[in-house]
N, CA, C, O and the ligand as a Tripos MOL2 file, in Angstrom:
@<TRIPOS>MOLECULE
protein
  273   271    69     0     0
PROTEIN
NO_CHARGES

@<TRIPOS>ATOM
      1 N          -4.1220   -2.0290  -16.3770 N.3       1 MET1
      2 CA         -3.6740   -2.4630  -15.0590 C.3       1 MET1
      3 C          -2.2410   -1.9790  -14.8020 C.2       1 MET1
      4 O          -1.3860   -2.0210  -15.6870 O.2       1 MET1
      5 N          -2.0080   -1.5260  -13.5840 N.am      2 LYS2
      6 CA         -0.6900   -0.9770  -13.2760 C.3       2 LYS2
      7 C          -0.1620   -1.6320  -11.9950 C.2       2 LYS2
      8 O          -0.9160   -1.8830  -11.0550 O.2       2 LYS2
      9 N           1.1290   -1.9000  -11.9770 N.am      3 THR3
     10 CA          1.7590   -2.4540  -10.7770 C.3       3 THR3
     11 C           2.7680   -1.4830  -10.2430 C.2       3 THR3
     12 O           3.5990   -0.9660  -10.9880 O.2       3 THR3
     13 N           2.7010   -1.2210   -8.9170 N.am      4 VAL4
     14 CA          3.6860   -0.3330   -8.3090 C.3       4 VAL4
     15 C           4.2870   -1.0370   -7.0850 C.2       4 VAL4
     16 O           3.6650   -1.9090   -6.4790 O.2       4 VAL4
     17 N           5.4950   -0.6360   -6.7490 N.am      5 SER5
     18 CA          6.1590   -1.1560   -5.5550 C.3       5 SER5
     19 C           6.6770    0.0190   -4.7570 C.2       5 SER5
     20 O           7.5530    0.7540   -5.2120 O.2       5 SER5
     21 N           6.1300    0.1950   -3.5590 N.am      6 TYR6
     22 CA          6.5310    1.3230   -2.7100 C.3       6 TYR6
     23 C           7.3700    0.8710   -1.5310 C.2       6 TYR6
     24 O           7.1590   -0.2040   -0.9690 O.2       6 TYR6
     25 N           8.3090    1.6980   -1.1770 N.am      7 SER7
     26 CA          9.0800    1.4640    0.0260 C.3       7 SER7
     27 C           8.3750    2.1740    1.1850 C.2       7 SER7
     28 O           8.1670    3.3870    1.1440 O.2       7 SER7
     29 N           8.0090    1.4090    2.2160 N.am      8 VAL8
     30 CA          7.2660    1.9510    3.3690 C.3       8 VAL8
     31 C           8.0360    1.5570    4.6470 C.2       8 VAL8
     32 O           7.8050    0.4880    5.2130 O.2       8 VAL8
     33 N           8.9410    2.4270    5.0840 N.am      9 PRO9
     34 CA          9.8390    2.0890    6.2230 C.3       9 PRO9
     35 C           9.1030    1.7960    7.5340 C.2       9 PRO9
     36 O           9.6500    1.1240    8.4080 O.2       9 PRO9
     37 N           7.8810    2.2880    7.6810 N.am     10 ALA10
     38 CA          7.1640    2.1110    8.9610 C.3      10 ALA10
     39 C           6.6370    0.6910    9.1750 C.2      10 ALA10
     40 O           6.1860    0.3640   10.2730 O.2      10 ALA10
     41 N           6.6860   -0.1600    8.1430 N.am     11 ILE11
     42 CA          6.2120   -1.5440    8.3160 C.3      11 ILE11
     43 C           7.2190   -2.2850    9.2030 C.2      11 ILE11
     44 O           8.3950   -2.3910    8.8570 O.2      11 ILE11
     45 N           6.7530   -2.7960   10.3460 N.am     12 ASN12
     46 CA          7.7110   -3.6030   11.1230 C.3      12 ASN12
     47 C           7.1320   -4.8640   11.7650 C.2      12 ASN12
     48 O           7.8340   -5.5680   12.4910 O.2      12 ASN12
     49 N           5.8660   -5.1500   11.5030 N.am     13 CYS13
     50 CA          5.3470   -6.4170   12.0150 C.3      13 CYS13
     51 C           4.1430   -6.8590   11.2220 C.2      13 CYS13
     52 O           3.7040   -6.1590   10.3090 O.2      13 CYS13
     53 N           3.5980   -8.0300   11.5650 N.am     14 MET14
     54 CA          2.4620   -8.5410   10.8040 C.3      14 MET14
     55 C           1.2230   -7.6900   10.9840 C.2      14 MET14
     56 O           0.3370   -7.6840   10.1290 O.2      14 MET14
     57 N           1.1570   -6.9650   12.1040 N.am     15 HIS15
     58 CA          0.0190   -6.0740   12.2810 C.3      15 HIS15
     59 C           0.0460   -4.9480   11.2560 C.2      15 HIS15
     60 O          -0.9810   -4.5970   10.6750 O.2      15 HIS15
     61 N           1.2140   -4.3960   11.0460 N.am     16 CYS16
     62 CA          1.3600   -3.3550   10.0080 C.3      16 CYS16
     63 C           0.9410   -3.9100    8.6470 C.2      16 CYS16
     64 O           0.1980   -3.2770    7.8970 O.2      16 CYS16
     65 N           1.4370   -5.1020    8.3550 N.am     17 VAL17
     66 CA          1.1250   -5.7520    7.0590 C.3      17 VAL17
     67 C          -0.3820   -5.8760    6.9040 C.2      17 VAL17
     68 O          -0.9450   -5.5430    5.8610 O.2      17 VAL17
     69 N          -1.0270   -6.3610    7.9610 N.am     18 HIS18
     70 CA         -2.4740   -6.5780    7.9070 C.3      18 HIS18
     71 C          -3.2190   -5.2640    7.7250 C.2      18 HIS18
     72 O          -4.1340   -5.1770    6.9060 O.2      18 HIS18
     73 N          -2.8330   -4.2430    8.4810 N.am     19 THR19
     74 CA         -3.5040   -2.9390    8.3870 C.3      19 THR19
     75 C          -3.3930   -2.3860    6.9590 C.2      19 THR19
     76 O          -4.3870   -1.9660    6.3670 O.2      19 THR19
     77 N          -2.1920   -2.3950    6.4280 N.am     20 ILE20
     78 CA         -1.9750   -1.8510    5.0670 C.3      20 ILE20
     79 C          -2.7810   -2.6330    4.0490 C.2      20 ILE20
     80 O          -3.4500   -2.0500    3.1960 O.2      20 ILE20
     81 N          -2.7170   -3.9480    4.1380 N.am     21 GLN21
     82 CA         -3.4220   -4.7660    3.1260 C.3      21 GLN21
     83 C          -4.9220   -4.5380    3.2020 C.2      21 GLN21
     84 O          -5.5880   -4.4380    2.1710 O.2      21 GLN21
     85 N          -5.4600   -4.4550    4.4090 N.am     22 THR22
     86 CA         -6.8840   -4.2710    4.5820 C.3      22 THR22
     87 C          -7.3310   -2.9040    4.0520 C.2      22 THR22
     88 O          -8.3000   -2.7980    3.3010 O.2      22 THR22
     89 N          -6.6050   -1.8670    4.4600 N.am     23 GLU23
     90 CA         -6.9850   -0.5010    4.0730 C.3      23 GLU23
     91 C          -6.8600   -0.2390    2.5820 C.2      23 GLU23
     92 O          -7.7700    0.3070    1.9590 O.2      23 GLU23
     93 N          -5.7180   -0.6360    2.0100 N.am     24 VAL24
     94 CA         -5.5150   -0.3810    0.5850 C.3      24 VAL24
     95 C          -6.4630   -1.1840   -0.2870 C.2      24 VAL24
     96 O          -6.9080   -0.7150   -1.3340 O.2      24 VAL24
     97 N          -6.7700   -2.4040    0.1540 N.am     25 ALA25
     98 CA         -7.6820   -3.2570   -0.6180 C.3      25 ALA25
     99 C          -9.0820   -2.6660   -0.7100 C.2      25 ALA25
    100 O          -9.8470   -3.0270   -1.6050 O.2      25 ALA25
    101 N          -9.4270   -1.7610    0.2060 N.am     26 GLU26
    102 CA        -10.7660   -1.1540    0.2040 C.3      26 GLU26
    103 C         -10.9270   -0.0710   -0.8870 C.2      26 GLU26
    104 O         -12.0450    0.3330   -1.2050 O.2      26 GLU26
    105 N          -9.8070    0.3850   -1.4480 N.am     27 LEU27
    106 CA         -9.9140    1.3850   -2.4970 C.3      27 LEU27
    107 C         -10.4700    0.7430   -3.7600 C.2      27 LEU27
    108 O         -10.0420   -0.3350   -4.1730 O.2      27 LEU27
    109 N         -11.4290    1.4290   -4.3590 N.am     28 LYS28
    110 CA        -12.0000    0.9250   -5.6160 C.3      28 LYS28
    111 C         -10.9360    0.9420   -6.7130 C.2      28 LYS28
    112 O         -10.2560    1.9440   -6.9320 O.2      28 LYS28
    113 N         -10.8130   -0.2040   -7.3990 N.am     29 GLY29
    114 CA         -9.8320   -0.3090   -8.4810 C.3      29 GLY29
    115 C          -8.5740   -1.0780   -8.0940 C.2      29 GLY29
    116 O          -7.7980   -1.4820   -8.9590 O.2      29 GLY29
    117 N          -8.3740   -1.2820   -6.7880 N.am     30 VAL30
    118 CA         -7.1850   -2.0270   -6.3560 C.3      30 VAL30
    119 C          -7.4830   -3.5260   -6.5070 C.2      30 VAL30
    120 O          -8.4570   -4.0500   -5.9660 O.2      30 VAL30
    121 N          -6.6080   -4.1850   -7.2610 N.am     31 GLN31
    122 CA         -6.7850   -5.6300   -7.5380 C.3      31 GLN31
    123 C          -6.0980   -6.4770   -6.4790 C.2      31 GLN31
    124 O          -6.6580   -7.4670   -6.0080 O.2      31 GLN31
    125 N          -4.8740   -6.0840   -6.1040 N.am     32 SER32
    126 CA         -4.1710   -6.8530   -5.0880 C.3      32 SER32
    127 C          -3.1800   -5.9500   -4.3690 C.2      32 SER32
    128 O          -2.6630   -4.9870   -4.9370 O.2      32 SER32
    129 N          -2.9290   -6.2800   -3.1140 N.am     33 VAL33
    130 CA         -1.9730   -5.5310   -2.3330 C.3      33 VAL33
    131 C          -1.2280   -6.5120   -1.4350 C.2      33 VAL33
    132 O          -1.8250   -7.3070   -0.7100 O.2      33 VAL33
    133 N           0.1020   -6.4260   -1.5120 N.am     34 LYS34
    134 CA          0.9140   -7.3330   -0.7110 C.3      34 LYS34
    135 C           1.9850   -6.5280    0.0000 C.2      34 LYS34
    136 O           2.8560   -5.9350   -0.6360 O.2      34 LYS34
    137 N           1.9150   -6.5100    1.3280 N.am     35 ALA35
    138 CA          2.9070   -5.8050    2.1350 C.3      35 ALA35
    139 C           3.8670   -6.8360    2.7260 C.2      35 ALA35
    140 O           3.4760   -7.9690    3.0050 O.2      35 ALA35
    141 N           5.1160   -6.4400    2.9140 N.am     36 ASP36
    142 CA          6.1240   -7.3780    3.4330 C.3      36 ASP36
    143 C           6.9030   -6.7010    4.5310 C.2      36 ASP36
    144 O           7.4970   -5.6440    4.3180 O.2      36 ASP36
    145 N           6.9050   -7.3080    5.7230 N.am     37 SER37
    146 CA          7.5770   -6.6870    6.8600 C.3      37 SER37
    147 C           9.0970   -6.8550    6.7860 C.2      37 SER37
    148 O           9.8260   -6.0880    7.4150 O.2      37 SER37
    149 N           9.5780   -7.8240    6.0470 N.am     38 ALA38
    150 CA         11.0300   -8.0360    5.9200 C.3      38 ALA38
    151 C          11.6520   -7.0110    4.9780 C.2      38 ALA38
    152 O          12.6790   -6.4120    5.2950 O.2      38 ALA38
    153 N          11.0250   -6.8130    3.8180 N.am     39 THR39
    154 CA         11.5750   -5.8840    2.8310 C.3      39 THR39
    155 C          11.0330   -4.4650    3.0270 C.2      39 THR39
    156 O          11.5460   -3.5160    2.4330 O.2      39 THR39
    157 N           9.9940   -4.3220    3.8620 N.am     40 LYS40
    158 CA          9.3210   -3.0180    4.0600 C.3      40 LYS40
    159 C           8.8620   -2.4300    2.7490 C.2      40 LYS40
    160 O           9.0170   -1.2380    2.4820 O.2      40 LYS40
    161 N           8.2890   -3.3080    1.9320 N.am     41 LYS41
    162 CA          7.7370   -2.8780    0.6490 C.3      41 LYS41
    163 C           6.2620   -3.2510    0.5320 C.2      41 LYS41
    164 O           5.7830   -4.2080    1.1390 O.2      41 LYS41
    165 N           5.5770   -2.4650   -0.2630 N.am     42 VAL42
    166 CA          4.1810   -2.7450   -0.5540 C.3      42 VAL42
    167 C           4.0200   -2.8150   -2.0720 C.2      42 VAL42
    168 O           4.2990   -1.8490   -2.7820 O.2      42 VAL42
    169 N           3.5680   -3.9660   -2.5580 N.am     43 ASP43
    170 CA          3.3430   -4.1380   -3.9990 C.3      43 ASP43
    171 C           1.8370   -4.0780   -4.2190 C.2      43 ASP43
    172 O           1.0630   -4.7730   -3.5610 O.2      43 ASP43
    173 N           1.4460   -3.2270   -5.1660 N.am     44 ILE44
    174 CA          0.0190   -3.0090   -5.3970 C.3      44 ILE44
    175 C          -0.2590   -3.1110   -6.8990 C.2      44 ILE44
    176 O           0.4530   -2.5380   -7.7230 O.2      44 ILE44
    177 N          -1.3080   -3.8530   -7.2250 N.am     45 VAL45
    178 CA         -1.7920   -3.9130   -8.6060 C.3      45 VAL45
    179 C          -3.1320   -3.2060   -8.6240 C.2      45 VAL45
    180 O          -4.0180   -3.5280   -7.8330 O.2      45 VAL45
    181 N          -3.2850   -2.2380   -9.5270 N.am     46 PHE46
    182 CA         -4.5310   -1.4630   -9.5370 C.3      46 PHE46
    183 C          -4.8950   -0.9950  -10.9230 C.2      46 PHE46
    184 O          -4.1040   -1.0770  -11.8630 O.2      46 PHE46
    185 N          -6.1020   -0.5060  -11.0260 N.am     47 ASP47
    186 CA         -6.5940    0.0890  -12.2610 C.3      47 ASP47
    187 C          -7.4960    1.2450  -11.8670 C.2      47 ASP47
    188 O          -7.7640    1.4280  -10.6790 O.2      47 ASP47
    189 N          -7.9660    2.0200  -12.8110 N.am     48 THR48
    190 CA         -8.8730    3.1100  -12.4950 C.3      48 THR48
    191 C         -10.1090    2.5530  -11.7990 C.2      48 THR48
    192 O         -10.5090    1.4330  -12.1140 O.2      48 THR48
    193 N         -10.7240    3.2580  -10.8880 N.am     49 PRO49
    194 CA        -10.5050    4.6710  -10.5370 C.3      49 PRO49
    195 C          -9.3790    4.8920   -9.5090 C.2      49 PRO49
    196 O          -9.1590    6.0370   -9.1150 O.2      49 PRO49
    197 N          -8.6700    3.8710   -9.0660 N.am     50 ALA50
    198 CA         -7.5700    4.0870   -8.1420 C.3      50 ALA50
    199 C          -6.4220    4.7780   -8.8670 C.2      50 ALA50
    200 O          -6.2500    4.6140  -10.0750 O.2      50 ALA50
    201 N          -5.6390    5.5510   -8.1200 N.am     51 SER51
    202 CA         -4.4870    6.2220   -8.7170 C.3      51 SER51
    203 C          -3.3330    6.1590   -7.7330 C.2      51 SER51
    204 O          -3.5360    5.9430   -6.5390 O.2      51 SER51
    205 N          -2.1160    6.3500   -8.2430 N.am     52 GLU52
    206 CA         -0.9420    6.3540   -7.3550 C.3      52 GLU52
    207 C          -1.0800    7.4170   -6.2790 C.2      52 GLU52
    208 O          -0.7460    7.1830   -5.1170 O.2      52 GLU52
    209 N          -1.5780    8.5980   -6.6730 N.am     53 GLN53
    210 CA         -1.7090    9.6850   -5.7070 C.3      53 GLN53
    211 C          -2.6750    9.2850   -4.5850 C.2      53 GLN53
    212 O          -2.4070    9.5230   -3.4080 O.2      53 GLN53
    213 N          -3.7910    8.6790   -4.9670 N.am     54 GLN54
    214 CA         -4.7910    8.2780   -3.9900 C.3      54 GLN54
    215 C          -4.2420    7.2190   -3.0210 C.2      54 GLN54
    216 O          -4.4740    7.2740   -1.8130 O.2      54 GLN54
    217 N          -3.5140    6.2630   -3.5880 N.am     55 ILE55
    218 CA         -2.9150    5.2020   -2.7660 C.3      55 ILE55
    219 C          -1.8930    5.7990   -1.7850 C.2      55 ILE55
    220 O          -1.8780    5.4500   -0.6050 O.2      55 ILE55
    221 N          -1.0410    6.7010   -2.2910 N.am     56 LYS56
    222 CA         -0.0350    7.3160   -1.4290 C.3      56 LYS56
    223 C          -0.6810    8.1660   -0.3340 C.2      56 LYS56
    224 O          -0.2020    8.1920    0.8000 O.2      56 LYS56
    225 N          -1.7700    8.8630   -0.6780 N.am     57 GLU57
    226 CA         -2.4620    9.6720    0.3270 C.3      57 GLU57
    227 C          -3.0490    8.7850    1.4160 C.2      57 GLU57
    228 O          -2.9810    9.1110    2.6010 O.2      57 GLU57
    229 N          -3.6200    7.6670    1.0060 N.am     58 LEU58
    230 CA         -4.1940    6.7450    1.9790 C.3      58 LEU58
    231 C          -3.1010    6.2020    2.9070 C.2      58 LEU58
    232 O          -3.2860    6.1720    4.1240 O.2      58 LEU58
    233 N          -1.9700    5.7740    2.3460 N.am     59 LEU59
    234 CA         -0.8860    5.2430    3.1690 C.3      59 LEU59
    235 C          -0.3960    6.2920    4.1600 C.2      59 LEU59
    236 O          -0.0940    5.9590    5.3060 O.2      59 LEU59
    237 N          -0.3130    7.5460    3.7440 N.am     60 ALA60
    238 CA          0.1050    8.6100    4.6400 C.3      60 ALA60
    239 C          -0.9280    8.8060    5.7610 C.2      60 ALA60
    240 O          -0.5760    9.0140    6.9220 O.2      60 ALA60
    241 N          -2.2060    8.7340    5.3790 N.am     61 GLU61
    242 CA         -3.2700    8.9030    6.3650 C.3      61 GLU61
    243 C          -3.2470    7.8720    7.4610 C.2      61 GLU61
    244 O          -3.5410    8.1910    8.6130 O.2      61 GLU61
    245 N          -2.9010    6.6270    7.1310 N.am     62 ILE62
    246 CA         -2.9050    5.5600    8.1200 C.3      62 ILE62
    247 C          -1.5180    5.3990    8.7500 C.2      62 ILE62
    248 O          -1.2290    4.3870    9.3890 O.2      62 ILE62
    249 N          -0.6700    6.4070    8.5610 N.am     63 ASN63
    250 CA          0.6580    6.4520    9.1920 C.3      63 ASN63
    251 C           1.6710    5.4640    8.6450 C.2      63 ASN63
    252 O           2.5720    5.0200    9.3570 O.2      63 ASN63
    253 N           1.5120    5.1240    7.3690 N.am     64 TYR64
    254 CA          2.5160    4.3420    6.6820 C.3      64 TYR64
    255 C           2.9310    5.0630    5.4030 C.2      64 TYR64
    256 O           2.6920    4.5710    4.3010 O.2      64 TYR64
    257 N           3.5570    6.2370    5.5550 N.am     65 PRO65
    258 CA          3.8930    7.0080    4.3560 C.3      65 PRO65
    259 C           4.9370    6.3390    3.4800 C.2      65 PRO65
    260 O           5.8300    5.6540    3.9780 O.2      65 PRO65
    261 N           4.8230    6.5400    2.1750 N.am     66 VAL66
    262 CA          5.7770    6.0240    1.2220 C.3      66 VAL66
    263 C           7.0660    6.8320    1.3110 C.2      66 VAL66
    264 O           7.0180    8.0600    1.3680 O.2      66 VAL66
    265 N           8.2090    6.1680    1.3230 N.am     67 ALA67
    266 CA          9.5100    6.8520    1.4010 C.3      67 ALA67
    267 C           9.8150    7.5420    0.0910 C.2      67 ALA67
    268 O           9.4070    7.0760   -0.9720 O.2      67 ALA67
    269 N          10.5260    8.6420    0.1610 N.am     68 GLY68
    270 CA         10.9860    9.3270   -1.0400 C.3      68 GLY68
    271 C           9.8740   10.1720   -1.5850 C.2      68 GLY68
    272 O          10.0490   10.8400   -2.6040 O.2      68 GLY68
    273 CU          3.5420   -3.3780   13.0360 Cu       69 CU69
@<TRIPOS>BOND
     1     1     2 1
     2     2     3 1
     3     3     4 2
     4     3     5 am
     5     5     6 1
     6     6     7 1
     7     7     8 2
     8     7     9 am
     9     9    10 1
    10    10    11 1
    11    11    12 2
    12    11    13 am
    13    13    14 1
    14    14    15 1
    15    15    16 2
    16    15    17 am
    17    17    18 1
    18    18    19 1
    19    19    20 2
    20    19    21 am
    21    21    22 1
    22    22    23 1
    23    23    24 2
    24    23    25 am
    25    25    26 1
    26    26    27 1
    27    27    28 2
    28    27    29 am
    29    29    30 1
    30    30    31 1
    31    31    32 2
    32    31    33 am
    33    33    34 1
    34    34    35 1
    35    35    36 2
    36    35    37 am
    37    37    38 1
    38    38    39 1
    39    39    40 2
    40    39    41 am
    41    41    42 1
    42    42    43 1
    43    43    44 2
    44    43    45 am
    45    45    46 1
    46    46    47 1
    47    47    48 2
    48    47    49 am
    49    49    50 1
    50    50    51 1
    51    51    52 2
    52    51    53 am
    53    53    54 1
    54    54    55 1
    55    55    56 2
    56    55    57 am
    57    57    58 1
    58    58    59 1
    59    59    60 2
    60    59    61 am
    61    61    62 1
    62    62    63 1
    63    63    64 2
    64    63    65 am
    65    65    66 1
    66    66    67 1
    67    67    68 2
    68    67    69 am
    69    69    70 1
    70    70    71 1
    71    71    72 2
    72    71    73 am
    73    73    74 1
    74    74    75 1
    75    75    76 2
    76    75    77 am
    77    77    78 1
    78    78    79 1
    79    79    80 2
    80    79    81 am
    81    81    82 1
    82    82    83 1
    83    83    84 2
    84    83    85 am
    85    85    86 1
    86    86    87 1
    87    87    88 2
    88    87    89 am
    89    89    90 1
    90    90    91 1
    91    91    92 2
    92    91    93 am
    93    93    94 1
    94    94    95 1
    95    95    96 2
    96    95    97 am
    97    97    98 1
    98    98    99 1
    99    99   100 2
   100    99   101 am
   101   101   102 1
   102   102   103 1
   103   103   104 2
   104   103   105 am
   105   105   106 1
   106   106   107 1
   107   107   108 2
   108   107   109 am
   109   109   110 1
   110   110   111 1
   111   111   112 2
   112   111   113 am
   113   113   114 1
   114   114   115 1
   115   115   116 2
   116   115   117 am
   117   117   118 1
   118   118   119 1
   119   119   120 2
   120   119   121 am
   121   121   122 1
   122   122   123 1
   123   123   124 2
   124   123   125 am
   125   125   126 1
   126   126   127 1
   127   127   128 2
   128   127   129 am
   129   129   130 1
   130   130   131 1
   131   131   132 2
   132   131   133 am
   133   133   134 1
   134   134   135 1
   135   135   136 2
   136   135   137 am
   137   137   138 1
   138   138   139 1
   139   139   140 2
   140   139   141 am
   141   141   142 1
   142   142   143 1
   143   143   144 2
   144   143   145 am
   145   145   146 1
   146   146   147 1
   147   147   148 2
   148   147   149 am
   149   149   150 1
   150   150   151 1
   151   151   152 2
   152   151   153 am
   153   153   154 1
   154   154   155 1
   155   155   156 2
   156   155   157 am
   157   157   158 1
   158   158   159 1
   159   159   160 2
   160   159   161 am
   161   161   162 1
   162   162   163 1
   163   163   164 2
   164   163   165 am
   165   165   166 1
   166   166   167 1
   167   167   168 2
   168   167   169 am
   169   169   170 1
   170   170   171 1
   171   171   172 2
   172   171   173 am
   173   173   174 1
   174   174   175 1
   175   175   176 2
   176   175   177 am
   177   177   178 1
   178   178   179 1
   179   179   180 2
   180   179   181 am
   181   181   182 1
   182   182   183 1
   183   183   184 2
   184   183   185 am
   185   185   186 1
   186   186   187 1
   187   187   188 2
   188   187   189 am
   189   189   190 1
   190   190   191 1
   191   191   192 2
   192   191   193 am
   193   193   194 1
   194   194   195 1
   195   195   196 2
   196   195   197 am
   197   197   198 1
   198   198   199 1
   199   199   200 2
   200   199   201 am
   201   201   202 1
   202   202   203 1
   203   203   204 2
   204   203   205 am
   205   205   206 1
   206   206   207 1
   207   207   208 2
   208   207   209 am
   209   209   210 1
   210   210   211 1
   211   211   212 2
   212   211   213 am
   213   213   214 1
   214   214   215 1
   215   215   216 2
   216   215   217 am
   217   217   218 1
   218   218   219 1
   219   219   220 2
   220   219   221 am
   221   221   222 1
   222   222   223 1
   223   223   224 2
   224   223   225 am
   225   225   226 1
   226   226   227 1
   227   227   228 2
   228   227   229 am
   229   229   230 1
   230   230   231 1
   231   231   232 2
   232   231   233 am
   233   233   234 1
   234   234   235 1
   235   235   236 2
   236   235   237 am
   237   237   238 1
   238   238   239 1
   239   239   240 2
   240   239   241 am
   241   241   242 1
   242   242   243 1
   243   243   244 2
   244   243   245 am
   245   245   246 1
   246   246   247 1
   247   247   248 2
   248   247   249 am
   249   249   250 1
   250   250   251 1
   251   251   252 2
   252   251   253 am
   253   253   254 1
   254   254   255 1
   255   255   256 2
   256   255   257 am
   257   257   258 1
   258   258   259 1
   259   259   260 2
   260   259   261 am
   261   261   262 1
   262   262   263 1
   263   263   264 2
   264   263   265 am
   265   265   266 1
   266   266   267 1
   267   267   268 2
   268   267   269 am
   269   269   270 1
   270   270   271 1
   271   271   272 2
@<TRIPOS>SUBSTRUCTURE
     1 MET1         2 RESIDUE 1 A MET
     2 LYS2         6 RESIDUE 1 A LYS
     3 THR3        10 RESIDUE 1 A THR
     4 VAL4        14 RESIDUE 1 A VAL
     5 SER5        18 RESIDUE 1 A SER
     6 TYR6        22 RESIDUE 1 A TYR
     7 SER7        26 RESIDUE 1 A SER
     8 VAL8        30 RESIDUE 1 A VAL
     9 PRO9        34 RESIDUE 1 A PRO
    10 ALA10       38 RESIDUE 1 A ALA
    11 ILE11       42 RESIDUE 1 A ILE
    12 ASN12       46 RESIDUE 1 A ASN
    13 CYS13       50 RESIDUE 1 A CYS
    14 MET14       54 RESIDUE 1 A MET
    15 HIS15       58 RESIDUE 1 A HIS
    16 CYS16       62 RESIDUE 1 A CYS
    17 VAL17       66 RESIDUE 1 A VAL
    18 HIS18       70 RESIDUE 1 A HIS
    19 THR19       74 RESIDUE 1 A THR
    20 ILE20       78 RESIDUE 1 A ILE
    21 GLN21       82 RESIDUE 1 A GLN
    22 THR22       86 RESIDUE 1 A THR
    23 GLU23       90 RESIDUE 1 A GLU
    24 VAL24       94 RESIDUE 1 A VAL
    25 ALA25       98 RESIDUE 1 A ALA
    26 GLU26      102 RESIDUE 1 A GLU
    27 LEU27      106 RESIDUE 1 A LEU
    28 LYS28      110 RESIDUE 1 A LYS
    29 GLY29      114 RESIDUE 1 A GLY
    30 VAL30      118 RESIDUE 1 A VAL
    31 GLN31      122 RESIDUE 1 A GLN
    32 SER32      126 RESIDUE 1 A SER
    33 VAL33      130 RESIDUE 1 A VAL
    34 LYS34      134 RESIDUE 1 A LYS
    35 ALA35      138 RESIDUE 1 A ALA
    36 ASP36      142 RESIDUE 1 A ASP
    37 SER37      146 RESIDUE 1 A SER
    38 ALA38      150 RESIDUE 1 A ALA
    39 THR39      154 RESIDUE 1 A THR
    40 LYS40      158 RESIDUE 1 A LYS
    41 LYS41      162 RESIDUE 1 A LYS
    42 VAL42      166 RESIDUE 1 A VAL
    43 ASP43      170 RESIDUE 1 A ASP
    44 ILE44      174 RESIDUE 1 A ILE
    45 VAL45      178 RESIDUE 1 A VAL
    46 PHE46      182 RESIDUE 1 A PHE
    47 ASP47      186 RESIDUE 1 A ASP
    48 THR48      190 RESIDUE 1 A THR
    49 PRO49      194 RESIDUE 1 A PRO
    50 ALA50      198 RESIDUE 1 A ALA
    51 SER51      202 RESIDUE 1 A SER
    52 GLU52      206 RESIDUE 1 A GLU
    53 GLN53      210 RESIDUE 1 A GLN
    54 GLN54      214 RESIDUE 1 A GLN
    55 ILE55      218 RESIDUE 1 A ILE
    56 LYS56      222 RESIDUE 1 A LYS
    57 GLU57      226 RESIDUE 1 A GLU
    58 LEU58      230 RESIDUE 1 A LEU
    59 LEU59      234 RESIDUE 1 A LEU
    60 ALA60      238 RESIDUE 1 A ALA
    61 GLU61      242 RESIDUE 1 A GLU
    62 ILE62      246 RESIDUE 1 A ILE
    63 ASN63      250 RESIDUE 1 A ASN
    64 TYR64      254 RESIDUE 1 A TYR
    65 PRO65      258 RESIDUE 1 A PRO
    66 VAL66      262 RESIDUE 1 A VAL
    67 ALA67      266 RESIDUE 1 A ALA
    68 GLY68      270 RESIDUE 1 A GLY
    69 CU69       273 GROUP 0 **** ****
Protein backbone atom coordinates (compact mmCIF):
# COMPACT_ATOMS: atom_id res chain seq x y z
CA MET A 1 0.00 0.00 0.00
CA LYS A 2 1.27 3.43 -0.91
CA THR A 3 0.20 6.90 0.21
CA VAL A 4 0.80 9.99 -1.90
CA SER A 5 -0.07 13.65 -1.42
CA TYR A 6 -0.37 15.81 -4.53
CA SER A 7 -0.67 19.54 -4.84
CA VAL A 8 -3.54 20.34 -7.23
CA PRO A 9 -3.92 24.14 -7.58
CA ALA A 10 -7.13 23.90 -9.65
CA ILE A 11 -9.19 22.73 -6.64
CA ASN A 12 -11.28 25.66 -5.49
CA CYS A 13 -14.66 24.43 -4.30
CA MET A 14 -16.59 21.42 -3.04
CA HIS A 15 -17.55 20.56 -6.59
CA CYS A 16 -13.90 20.12 -7.51
CA VAL A 17 -13.40 18.00 -4.38
CA HIS A 18 -16.35 15.81 -5.29
CA THR A 19 -15.28 15.38 -8.93
CA ILE A 20 -11.73 14.38 -7.98
CA GLN A 21 -12.81 12.00 -5.25
CA THR A 22 -15.38 10.31 -7.48
CA GLU A 23 -13.10 9.95 -10.51
CA VAL A 24 -9.97 8.79 -8.69
CA ALA A 25 -11.93 6.33 -6.53
CA GLU A 26 -13.00 4.55 -9.73
CA LEU A 27 -9.44 3.47 -10.50
CA LYS A 28 -8.82 -0.16 -9.60
CA GLY A 29 -6.44 -0.37 -6.65
CA VAL A 30 -7.30 2.99 -5.11
CA GLN A 31 -8.24 2.50 -1.44
CA SER A 32 -9.05 6.06 -0.47
CA VAL A 33 -8.91 9.54 -1.90
CA LYS A 34 -9.35 12.76 0.00
CA ALA A 35 -9.29 16.14 -1.73
CA ASP A 36 -9.21 19.41 0.22
CA SER A 37 -10.25 22.76 -1.22
CA ALA A 38 -8.49 24.75 1.52
CA THR A 39 -5.04 23.18 1.13
CA LYS A 40 -5.54 22.30 -2.58
CA LYS A 41 -4.12 18.88 -1.89
CA VAL A 42 -5.22 15.39 -2.78
CA ASP A 43 -4.21 12.50 -0.53
CA ILE A 44 -4.50 9.07 -2.09
CA VAL A 45 -3.91 5.60 -0.69
CA PHE A 46 -3.50 2.94 -3.35
CA ASP A 47 -2.03 -0.38 -4.30
CA THR A 48 -1.50 -2.22 -7.58
CA PRO A 49 -2.83 -2.18 -10.25
CA ALA A 50 -3.08 1.61 -9.68
CA SER A 51 0.12 3.60 -10.17
CA GLU A 52 1.24 7.17 -9.56
CA GLN A 53 1.54 7.69 -13.31
CA GLN A 54 -2.01 6.45 -13.91
CA ILE A 55 -3.41 8.65 -11.13
CA LYS A 56 -1.57 11.73 -12.44
CA GLU A 57 -2.77 11.04 -15.98
CA LEU A 58 -6.35 10.78 -14.79
CA LEU A 59 -6.11 14.05 -12.82
CA ALA A 60 -4.72 15.79 -15.91
CA GLU A 61 -7.53 14.35 -18.05
CA ILE A 62 -10.23 15.74 -15.79
CA ASN A 63 -8.51 19.15 -15.71
CA TYR A 64 -7.00 18.91 -12.26
CA PRO A 65 -3.32 18.47 -13.11
CA VAL A 66 -0.80 17.85 -10.34
CA ALA A 67 1.55 20.80 -9.79
CA GLY A 68 5.26 20.36 -10.37
CU1 LIG B 1 -14.69 23.74 -7.92
